[in-house]
TORKOL-4160 file (C-alpha; in steps of 0.2 Angstrom, whole numbers, padded with zeros to 4 digits, m for minus):
137
<pt num="1" X="0000" Y="0003" Z="0002"/>
<pt num="2" X="0006" Y="0018" Z="m0004"/>
<pt num="3" X="0009" Y="0029" Z="0007"/>
<pt num="4" X="m0009" Y="0042" Z="0002"/>
<pt num="5" X="m0016" Y="0025" Z="0002"/>
<pt num="6" X="m0013" Y="0021" Z="0018"/>
<pt num="7" X="m0017" Y="0040" Z="0024"/>
<pt num="8" X="m0034" Y="0038" Z="0017"/>
<pt num="9" X="m0039" Y="0021" Z="0023"/>
<pt num="10" X="m0033" Y="0029" Z="0041"/>
<pt num="11" X="m0046" Y="0044" Z="0038"/>
<pt num="12" X="m0061" Y="0034" Z="0032"/>
<pt num="13" X="m0068" Y="0030" Z="0052"/>
<pt num="14" X="m0067" Y="0048" Z="0055"/>
<pt num="15" X="m0076" Y="0053" Z="0040"/>
<pt num="16" X="m0087" Y="0039" Z="0040"/>
<pt num="17" X="m0093" Y="0048" Z="0060"/>
<pt num="18" X="m0090" Y="0069" Z="0053"/>
<pt num="19" X="m0106" Y="0062" Z="0041"/>
<pt num="20" X="m0116" Y="0052" Z="0057"/>
<pt num="21" X="m0112" Y="0065" Z="0067"/>
<pt num="22" X="m0118" Y="0076" Z="0052"/>
<pt num="23" X="m0137" Y="0065" Z="0050"/>
<pt num="24" X="m0138" Y="0066" Z="0067"/>
<pt num="25" X="m0137" Y="0085" Z="0073"/>
<pt num="26" X="m0148" Y="0088" Z="0056"/>
<pt num="27" X="m0162" Y="0077" Z="0063"/>
<pt num="28" X="m0159" Y="0077" Z="0078"/>
<pt num="29" X="m0163" Y="0096" Z="0080"/>
<pt num="30" X="m0176" Y="0097" Z="0064"/>
<pt num="31" X="m0186" Y="0085" Z="0078"/>
<pt num="32" X="m0184" Y="0098" Z="0093"/>
<pt num="33" X="m0187" Y="0113" Z="0081"/>
<pt num="34" X="m0205" Y="0105" Z="0079"/>
<pt num="35" X="m0207" Y="0104" Z="0099"/>
<pt num="36" X="m0199" Y="0119" Z="0102"/>
<pt num="37" X="m0202" Y="0135" Z="0088"/>
<pt num="38" X="m0218" Y="0127" Z="0078"/>
<pt num="39" X="m0225" Y="0115" Z="0098"/>
<pt num="40" X="m0233" Y="0100" Z="0096"/>
<pt num="41" X="m0250" Y="0107" Z="0093"/>
<pt num="42" X="m0243" Y="0118" Z="0078"/>
<pt num="43" X="m0235" Y="0104" Z="0071"/>
<pt num="44" X="m0250" Y="0092" Z="0070"/>
<pt num="45" X="m0260" Y="0107" Z="0065"/>
<pt num="46" X="m0249" Y="0107" Z="0049"/>
<pt num="47" X="m0249" Y="0089" Z="0046"/>
<pt num="48" X="m0266" Y="0089" Z="0046"/>
<pt num="49" X="m0269" Y="0102" Z="0033"/>
<pt num="50" X="m0258" Y="0093" Z="0022"/>
<pt num="51" X="m0271" Y="0078" Z="0026"/>
<pt num="52" X="m0260" Y="0068" Z="0032"/>
<pt num="53" X="m0265" Y="0061" Z="0052"/>
<pt num="54" X="m0261" Y="0068" Z="0065"/>
<pt num="55" X="m0254" Y="0058" Z="0075"/>
<pt num="56" X="m0239" Y="0056" Z="0060"/>
<pt num="57" X="m0234" Y="0075" Z="0067"/>
<pt num="58" X="m0227" Y="0064" Z="0081"/>
<pt num="59" X="m0220" Y="0050" Z="0074"/>
<pt num="60" X="m0211" Y="0061" Z="0066"/>
<pt num="61" X="m0205" Y="0072" Z="0079"/>
<pt num="62" X="m0201" Y="0054" Z="0089"/>
<pt num="63" X="m0191" Y="0045" Z="0072"/>
<pt num="64" X="m0182" Y="0063" Z="0072"/>
<pt num="65" X="m0176" Y="0065" Z="0088"/>
<pt num="66" X="m0174" Y="0048" Z="0097"/>
<pt num="67" X="m0165" Y="0047" Z="0076"/>
<pt num="68" X="m0154" Y="0059" Z="0081"/>
<pt num="69" X="m0148" Y="0054" Z="0098"/>
<pt num="70" X="m0147" Y="0039" Z="0091"/>
<pt num="71" X="m0134" Y="0044" Z="0076"/>
<pt num="72" X="m0124" Y="0057" Z="0090"/>
<pt num="73" X="m0120" Y="0038" Z="0099"/>
<pt num="74" X="m0117" Y="0026" Z="0083"/>
<pt num="75" X="m0130" Y="0017" Z="0091"/>
<pt num="76" X="m0136" Y="0006" Z="0076"/>
<pt num="77" X="m0133" Y="0015" Z="0065"/>
<pt num="78" X="m0138" Y="0006" Z="0048"/>
<pt num="79" X="m0155" Y="0003" Z="0054"/>
<pt num="80" X="m0158" Y="0021" Z="0061"/>
<pt num="81" X="m0153" Y="0029" Z="0044"/>
<pt num="82" X="m0164" Y="0016" Z="0035"/>
<pt num="83" X="m0179" Y="0022" Z="0046"/>
<pt num="84" X="m0175" Y="0040" Z="0045"/>
<pt num="85" X="m0179" Y="0038" Z="0024"/>
<pt num="86" X="m0196" Y="0038" Z="0023"/>
<pt num="87" X="m0196" Y="0055" Z="0034"/>
<pt num="88" X="m0187" Y="0059" Z="0023"/>
<pt num="89" X="m0195" Y="0054" Z="0008"/>
<pt num="90" X="m0213" Y="0062" Z="0017"/>
<pt num="91" X="m0203" Y="0078" Z="0015"/>
<pt num="92" X="m0201" Y="0076" Z="m0001"/>
<pt num="93" X="m0216" Y="0075" Z="m0005"/>
<pt num="94" X="m0221" Y="0087" Z="0007"/>
<pt num="95" X="m0209" Y="0098" Z="m0003"/>
<pt num="96" X="m0211" Y="0091" Z="m0021"/>
<pt num="97" X="m0224" Y="0107" Z="m0026"/>
<pt num="98" X="m0213" Y="0121" Z="m0021"/>
<pt num="99" X="m0196" Y="0117" Z="m0036"/>
<pt num="100" X="m0182" Y="0111" Z="m0033"/>
<pt num="101" X="m0172" Y="0123" Z="m0025"/>
<pt num="102" X="m0177" Y="0123" Z="m0004"/>
<pt num="103" X="m0175" Y="0143" Z="m0003"/>
<pt num="104" X="m0192" Y="0145" Z="m0014"/>
<pt num="105" X="m0206" Y="0151" Z="m0006"/>
<pt num="106" X="m0211" Y="0132" Z="0006"/>
<pt num="107" X="m0195" Y="0125" Z="0003"/>
<pt num="108" X="m0189" Y="0113" Z="m0013"/>
<pt num="109" X="m0184" Y="0095" Z="m0013"/>
<pt num="110" X="m0168" Y="0098" Z="m0014"/>
<pt num="111" X="m0165" Y="0097" Z="0001"/>
<pt num="112" X="m0173" Y="0081" Z="0007"/>
<pt num="113" X="m0168" Y="0071" Z="m0007"/>
<pt num="114" X="m0150" Y="0075" Z="m0004"/>
<pt num="115" X="m0153" Y="0071" Z="0015"/>
<pt num="116" X="m0160" Y="0054" Z="0010"/>
<pt num="117" X="m0146" Y="0048" Z="0001"/>
<pt num="118" X="m0135" Y="0051" Z="0014"/>
<pt num="119" X="m0145" Y="0040" Z="0024"/>
<pt num="120" X="m0144" Y="0029" Z="0011"/>
<pt num="121" X="m0124" Y="0034" Z="0011"/>
<pt num="122" X="m0124" Y="0032" Z="0029"/>
<pt num="123" X="m0133" Y="0015" Z="0031"/>
<pt num="124" X="m0120" Y="0009" Z="0019"/>
<pt num="125" X="m0108" Y="0012" Z="0028"/>
<pt num="126" X="m0107" Y="0009" Z="0048"/>
<pt num="127" X="m0106" Y="0020" Z="0061"/>
<pt num="128" X="m0087" Y="0023" Z="0059"/>
<pt num="129" X="m0079" Y="0029" Z="0073"/>
<pt num="130" X="m0081" Y="0037" Z="0089"/>
<pt num="131" X="m0098" Y="0026" Z="0096"/>
<pt num="132" X="m0107" Y="0025" Z="0113"/>
<pt num="133" X="m0104" Y="0004" Z="0114"/>
<pt num="134" X="m0096" Y="m0009" Z="0096"/>
<pt num="135" X="m0106" Y="m0018" Z="0104"/>
<pt num="136" X="m0124" Y="m0008" Z="0098"/>
<pt num="137" X="m0115" Y="0000" Z="0081"/>
Protein backbone atom coordinates (compact mmCIF):
# COMPACT_ATOMS: atom_id res chain seq x y z
CA UNK A 1 0.00 0.00 0.00
CA UNK A 2 1.26 3.45 -0.80
CA UNK A 3 1.53 6.14 1.86
CA UNK A 4 -1.31 8.05 0.21
CA UNK A 5 -3.57 4.99 0.29
CA UNK A 6 -2.68 4.32 3.93
CA UNK A 7 -3.58 7.90 4.87
CA UNK A 8 -6.91 7.64 3.05
CA UNK A 9 -7.75 4.33 4.70
CA UNK A 10 -6.86 5.67 8.15
CA UNK A 11 -9.08 8.74 7.66
CA UNK A 12 -12.12 6.81 6.46
CA UNK A 13 -13.53 5.89 9.89
CA UNK A 14 -13.26 9.54 10.93
CA UNK A 15 -15.03 10.71 7.77
CA UNK A 16 -17.78 8.15 8.34
CA UNK A 17 -18.16 9.40 11.91
CA UNK A 18 -18.32 13.01 10.74
CA UNK A 19 -21.16 12.15 8.36
CA UNK A 20 -22.99 10.23 11.11
CA UNK A 21 -22.68 13.04 13.65
CA UNK A 22 -23.76 15.63 11.06
CA UNK A 23 -26.83 13.60 10.16
CA UNK A 24 -27.61 13.13 13.84
CA UNK A 25 -27.38 16.85 14.55
CA UNK A 26 -29.63 17.61 11.58
CA UNK A 27 -32.28 15.08 12.61
CA UNK A 28 -32.24 16.19 16.23
CA UNK A 29 -32.42 19.87 15.26
CA UNK A 30 -35.40 19.30 12.97
CA UNK A 31 -37.22 17.26 15.60
CA UNK A 32 -36.62 19.84 18.33
CA UNK A 33 -37.66 22.62 15.93
CA UNK A 34 -41.05 20.94 15.64
CA UNK A 35 -41.33 20.76 19.45
CA UNK A 36 -39.98 24.11 20.60
CA UNK A 37 -40.58 26.48 17.68
CA UNK A 38 -43.57 25.12 15.79
CA UNK A 39 -44.92 23.46 18.99
CA UNK A 40 -46.60 20.08 19.12
CA UNK A 41 -50.09 21.45 18.37
CA UNK A 42 -48.68 23.57 15.55
CA UNK A 43 -46.87 20.62 13.99
CA UNK A 44 -49.96 18.42 14.30
CA UNK A 45 -52.05 21.16 12.69
CA UNK A 46 -49.56 21.49 9.83
CA UNK A 47 -49.61 17.74 9.18
CA UNK A 48 -53.40 17.80 9.20
CA UNK A 49 -53.42 20.77 6.81
CA UNK A 50 -51.51 18.55 4.38
CA UNK A 51 -54.19 15.89 4.68
CA UNK A 52 -52.06 13.66 6.88
CA UNK A 53 -53.28 12.19 10.15
CA UNK A 54 -52.14 14.25 13.13
CA UNK A 55 -50.51 11.29 14.88
CA UNK A 56 -47.89 11.19 12.10
CA UNK A 57 -46.52 14.46 13.51
CA UNK A 58 -45.73 12.71 16.80
CA UNK A 59 -44.15 9.75 14.99
CA UNK A 60 -42.06 12.10 12.87
CA UNK A 61 -40.87 14.05 15.91
CA UNK A 62 -40.05 10.81 17.75
CA UNK A 63 -38.13 9.50 14.72
CA UNK A 64 -36.16 12.72 14.30
CA UNK A 65 -35.32 13.22 17.98
CA UNK A 66 -34.71 9.54 18.75
CA UNK A 67 -32.94 8.90 15.48
CA UNK A 68 -30.80 12.01 15.90
CA UNK A 69 -29.68 10.94 19.36
CA UNK A 70 -29.00 7.38 18.18
CA UNK A 71 -26.90 8.65 15.29
CA UNK A 72 -24.96 11.00 17.56
CA UNK A 73 -24.16 8.08 19.85
CA UNK A 74 -23.50 5.63 17.02
CA UNK A 75 -26.24 3.26 18.16
CA UNK A 76 -27.57 0.94 15.44
CA UNK A 77 -26.41 3.43 12.83
CA UNK A 78 -27.31 1.36 9.78
CA UNK A 79 -30.86 0.63 10.96
CA UNK A 80 -31.53 4.12 12.28
CA UNK A 81 -30.31 5.66 9.04
CA UNK A 82 -32.63 3.45 7.01
CA UNK A 83 -35.52 4.12 9.40
CA UNK A 84 -35.15 7.88 8.84
CA UNK A 85 -35.31 7.62 5.04
CA UNK A 86 -39.16 7.40 4.94
CA UNK A 87 -39.33 10.56 7.07
CA UNK A 88 -37.25 12.36 4.47
CA UNK A 89 -39.27 10.92 1.61
CA UNK A 90 -42.33 12.35 3.36
CA UNK A 91 -40.58 15.72 3.40
CA UNK A 92 -39.86 15.35 -0.32
CA UNK A 93 -43.57 14.74 -0.89
CA UNK A 94 -44.47 17.86 1.13
CA UNK A 95 -42.03 20.07 -0.79
CA UNK A 96 -42.44 18.50 -4.25
CA UNK A 97 -44.80 21.15 -5.56
CA UNK A 98 -42.47 23.98 -4.52
CA UNK A 99 -39.79 23.28 -7.11
CA UNK A 100 -36.20 22.14 -6.87
CA UNK A 101 -34.51 24.76 -4.67
CA UNK A 102 -35.13 24.76 -0.93
CA UNK A 103 -34.89 28.58 -1.04
CA UNK A 104 -38.17 28.66 -3.02
CA UNK A 105 -41.27 29.77 -1.11
CA UNK A 106 -42.33 26.79 0.98
CA UNK A 107 -38.96 25.12 0.41
CA UNK A 108 -38.04 22.92 -2.54
CA UNK A 109 -37.28 19.24 -2.55
CA UNK A 110 -33.53 19.11 -3.24
CA UNK A 111 -32.51 19.25 0.42
CA UNK A 112 -34.69 16.37 1.67
CA UNK A 113 -33.64 14.26 -1.34
CA UNK A 114 -29.97 14.93 -0.60
CA UNK A 115 -30.53 14.17 3.08
CA UNK A 116 -32.26 10.87 2.23
CA UNK A 117 -29.36 9.89 -0.05
CA UNK A 118 -26.86 10.80 2.69
CA UNK A 119 -28.77 8.54 5.13
CA UNK A 120 -28.62 5.67 2.63
CA UNK A 121 -24.87 6.24 2.24
CA UNK A 122 -24.50 6.23 6.04
CA UNK A 123 -26.42 2.96 6.24
CA UNK A 124 -23.94 1.48 3.78
CA UNK A 125 -20.89 2.81 5.62
CA UNK A 126 -21.84 1.94 9.18
CA UNK A 127 -20.93 3.88 12.32
CA UNK A 128 -17.29 4.79 11.93
CA UNK A 129 -15.50 5.75 15.14
CA UNK A 130 -16.59 7.40 18.37
CA UNK A 131 -19.58 5.22 19.14
CA UNK A 132 -21.29 4.64 22.50
CA UNK A 133 -20.50 0.94 22.31
CA UNK A 134 -19.11 -1.11 19.42
CA UNK A 135 -21.62 -3.78 20.45
CA UNK A 136 -24.51 -1.58 19.30
CA UNK A 137 -22.84 -0.03 16.28
